[in-house]
C-alpha positions in Angstrom: 0.0 0.0 0.0 1.2 3.5 -0.9 2.5 5.7 1.9 0.4 8.8 2.5 -0.4 11.6 4.9 -4.0 12.6 6.1 -4.5 16.2 7.1 -7.5 17.1 9.3 -9.1 19.5 11.7 -11.4 18.7 14.7 -13.7 20.5 17.1 -14.6 23.2 14.6 -11.0 24.1 13.9 -9.8 24.1 17.5 -7.4 21.3 16.6 -5.3 20.4 13.5 -4.0 16.9 13.0 -1.8 14.9 10.7 -1.5 11.1 10.5 0.7 9.0 8.2 1.5 5.5 7.1 5.2 5.3 6.0 6.2 1.6 5.7 7.5 1.8 2.2 9.4 5.0 3.0 11.2 3.5 6.0 11.8 0.2 4.2 13.4 2.1 1.3 15.6 4.0 3.7 16.6 0.7 5.4 17.6 -0.9 2.1 19.5 2.3 0.9 21.5 2.6 4.1 21.6 -1.1 5.2 20.5 0.1 8.7 20.4 -2.2 11.8 16.9 -2.6 13.4 17.5 0.1 16.0 18.9 2.5 13.4 15.9 1.7 11.1 13.5 2.5 14.0 15.2 5.8 14.8 15.5 7.0 11.2 12.0 5.8 10.4 10.5 7.8 13.2 12.3 10.9 12.1 11.4 10.4 8.4 7.7 9.9 9.4 7.8 13.1 11.5 9.6 15.0 8.7 7.0 14.0 6.1 4.2 15.3 8.3 6.0 18.5 9.3 6.9 19.1 5.7 3.2 18.9 4.7 2.6 21.8 7.2 4.6 24.2 4.9 2.7 26.2 2.3 5.0 26.8 -0.7 6.5 24.3 -3.2 10.0 25.6 -2.6 9.9 25.4 1.2 12.3 22.9 2.8 12.5 21.4 6.3 15.5 19.9 8.0 15.4 17.9 11.2 18.8 17.2 12.9 19.3 15.2 16.0 22.8 15.3 17.6 23.3 13.1 20.6 26.2 11.4 22.4 24.8 7.9 21.6 26.4 5.3 19.2 24.0 6.2 16.3 26.1 9.4 15.9 23.2 11.6 14.9 20.4 11.7 12.4 19.4 14.1 9.6 16.2 14.3 7.7 15.0 16.8 5.1 11.5 17.1 3.6 9.6 19.3 1.2 5.9 20.3 1.2 4.9 17.6 -1.3 5.6 14.5 0.9 9.1 13.9 -0.4 11.6 13.0 2.4 15.1 11.7 2.7 17.5 11.1 5.6 20.5 9.2 7.0 22.1 8.2 10.3 25.7 8.6 11.3 26.3 5.0 12.2 23.7 2.8 10.3 25.1 -0.4 11.7 24.6 0.4 15.4 23.5 -2.6 17.5 22.1 -2.4 21.0 20.3 -4.9 23.2 16.5 -4.4 23.6 15.2 -2.3 26.5 12.0 -3.4 28.1 11.4 -5.7 25.1 11.7 -2.9 22.6 14.4 -1.4 20.3 16.4 1.0 22.4 16.2 4.1 20.2 16.8 6.4 23.2 20.0 4.6 24.1 21.2 4.7 20.5 20.5 8.5 20.2 21.8 9.5 23.6 21.7 12.9 25.3 21.8 15.9 23.0 19.9 18.4 20.9 17.1 18.6 18.3 17.4 21.3 15.7 14.5 22.2 13.3 15.5 24.4 10.3 12.8 25.8 7.9 13.9 27.4 4.7 10.9 29.4 3.6 12.6 31.4 0.9 13.4 34.3 3.3 16.8 35.9 3.7 17.6 33.7 6.7 16.1 30.2 7.4 14.1 29.8 10.7 16.0 27.7 13.2 14.8 26.3 16.5 16.6 24.1 18.9 15.6 22.2 22.0 17.2 19.6 24.3 16.3 15.9 23.8 14.0 15.1 26.7 13.8 11.3 26.1 15.7 10.7 22.8 12.8 8.6 21.7 12.0 11.3 19.0 8.2 11.6 19.4 8.5 13.1 22.9 11.4 15.3 21.8 9.3 16.8 19.0 6.3 17.3 21.4 8.7 19.3 23.6 10.1 21.2 20.6 6.6 22.3 19.4 5.6 23.5 22.9 8.8 25.3 23.7 10.2 26.6 20.4 7.0 27.2 18.5 4.7 27.7 21.5 2.1 25.2 20.0 0.8 22.6 22.5 1.1 19.3 20.6 1.1 15.6 20.9 3.4 13.5 18.6 3.2 9.8 18.2 5.7 7.8 16.0 6.4 4.2 15.5 8.3 1.6 13.4 7.7 -2.1 13.9 10.2 -4.6 12.5 9.6 -8.1 11.2 11.8 -11.0 12.4 13.8 -10.8 9.2 14.5 -7.1 10.0 12.4 -5.7 7.2 9.8 -3.1 8.2 6.4 -4.4 9.2 4.6 -1.1 9.6 5.5 2.5 10.3 3.8 5.8 10.7 2.7 8.5 13.1 0.5 11.4 14.1 0.9 15.0 15.1 -2.0 16.8 17.0 -1.8 20.5 17.5 -4.1 22.8 19.6 -5.0 26.1 18.2 -4.7 29.2 20.5 -8.5 29.3 20.9 -8.9 25.6 21.8 -11.3 25.1 24.7 -10.3 23.2 27.9 -13.0 20.6 27.3 -11.6 19.9 23.8 -8.1 19.5 25.2 -9.3 17.1 27.9 -11.3 15.0 25.4 -8.2 14.6 23.1 -6.1 13.7 26.2 -8.6 11.0 27.1 -8.7 9.7 23.5 -4.9 9.5 23.4 -5.1 6.9 26.2 -7.0 4.6 23.7 -3.9 4.4 21.5 -1.2 2.3 23.2 1.2 2.8 20.2 1.0 3.9 16.6 2.3 0.6 15.4 -0.3 -1.4 17.3 -3.1 0.5 15.5 -1.4 0.2 12.0 -0.5 -3.5 12.5 -4.2 -4.2 13.1 -4.8 -2.9 9.6 -6.2 0.5 10.5 -5.6 3.4 8.2 -4.3 6.9 9.2 -7.9 8.2 8.9 -9.1 5.5 11.3 -6.2 6.4 13.6 -7.5 10.0 13.7 -11.1 8.8 14.2 -9.9 7.1 17.4 -8.0 10.1 18.5 -10.9 12.5 17.9 -13.8 10.2 18.8 -16.8 12.4 19.7 -14.9 15.6 18.9 -16.0 16.2 15.3 -13.2 15.1 12.9 -13.0 16.7 9.4 -10.5 15.3 6.9 -9.2 18.2 4.8 -7.0 16.3 2.3 -4.7 13.4 1.7 -1.3 13.5 0.1 1.1 10.8 -1.0 4.5 10.5 0.8 7.8 8.8 -0.3 11.5 8.5 0.3 12.9 10.6 -2.5 16.4 12.0 -3.1 17.1 14.7 -5.7 20.8 14.0 -5.9 22.5 13.7 -9.4 26.0 13.4 -10.7 25.9 17.1 -11.5 24.8 18.0 -8.0 27.5 15.8 -6.4 30.0 17.4 -8.8 29.5 20.7 -7.0 30.4 19.0 -3.7 33.5 17.6 -5.3 34.5 21.0 -6.7 34.0 22.6 -3.2 36.9 20.6 -1.7 39.4 22.8 -3.6 41.7 22.6 -6.7 44.7 21.4 -4.7 42.9 18.3 -3.4 41.3 17.5 -6.8 44.8 17.9 -8.4 46.2 15.4 -5.9 43.5 12.9 -6.9 44.3 13.4 -10.6 48.0 12.7 -9.9 47.1 9.4 -8.2 45.5 8.4 -11.5 42.6 6.6 -10.0 38.8 7.1 -10.5 37.1 8.4 -7.3 33.7 7.3 -5.9 31.5 9.8 -4.0 28.3 8.7 -2.2 25.3 10.8 -1.5 24.7 11.0 2.3 21.0 11.0 2.0 20.4 8.0 -0.3 23.8 6.3 -0.5 23.9 6.4 -4.3 27.5 6.2 -5.5 28.8 8.4 -8.3 32.1 7.7 -10.1 34.4 10.4 -11.5 37.2 9.5 -13.9 40.5 11.3 -14.0 39.3 13.1 -17.1 36.1 14.2 -15.4 38.2 15.5 -12.5 40.3 17.5 -14.9 37.0 19.0 -16.4 35.8 19.9 -12.9 39.0 21.9 -12.3 38.5 23.7 -15.6 34.9 24.6 -14.9 35.8 25.8 -11.4 38.2 28.5 -12.7 
């Protein structure tokens, strides 16, 4: 089934909400980066969040970047997303292995203590950047804290990735609920009560429920209104030409040294792990073009 995001409002616009199913997106990332189960879970949660947060942006050229930098063995995560459901990302140490914690993948232990940074490039002179501490390093709670403290929007974030025994992705997805400034106390209390009905995102998705049905549980009796649905996918816009600019940026002296070695070089895209080869002749052309 195709990955997609459902956008909705509830209680006559007092609440806005997003829910997504992202199994294919996370499985694509797992294959691209050959991630361990705990790295797949961590990256999958951040990719799911990035897709939903990207869909909050208005313009086609708007870009969102989520960075997590902790002292754990995963060595950080980076995800970027646009407003059309395209998302990509990577982890510093894709092969990290940790024993389970309380019977679950230890994402918090893999991430460690650190900071969450959210960067929004909205086409202005300077991109917006907000930063908060990691409160649990489990990612969903950290984003909930970010929304409340950096954007002053009371929110609830749920994210999940469930792995199969063969370490492929069984299901993945999430939700983001945000209270508008005029939300009434009774609406907030009703949502809080409904949140107790959802033990985890993956438990709902594994039972075969759709993102719409997940939102129906979360807004039972509150008047849910689906505004639209958009597809989501792991998608990297890298190319040999784009990567060439990165090669050129290392400087003429370094490129000349590579040429003198007489060997082709291989450069990989961080986000999708695609490898691009440059021959000695191509390196010479890069020097010429960079004059």
